[in-house]
Phi, psi and omega in degrees: 000143187286141176240163183305322187291346186263352186298310170308314181292326176292316179304312184290319178306317179272005173074029181261152172275167173297326186284325173300309181303312184303320182288324177290330176262003175063040177233168175287153178301318182300332174292319180295316183304316180291322180294317180297324184269004183058022170280351181220122180293130177271132183296161171298323181290323178286331171294320175302311179301317178298317176296326174296317178294325181296316176303317175299318184292322182291324173299314182299319183296315180299313179297327179288331181287321179285000000 
């Protein structure tokens, strides 16, 4: 399960900017910045959405390899 402390690492792993991640999650860029710095607690539903989006990114990467 994804934890708040992992958000920056996940974003960088998939080559996303904070702006791109914000757009994927339908939040403001400042919200992503606050999530990454742990100055704002991320909700469980947002963590679920992030997990879903990460799975989509993983599928895209696998499809690109094939």
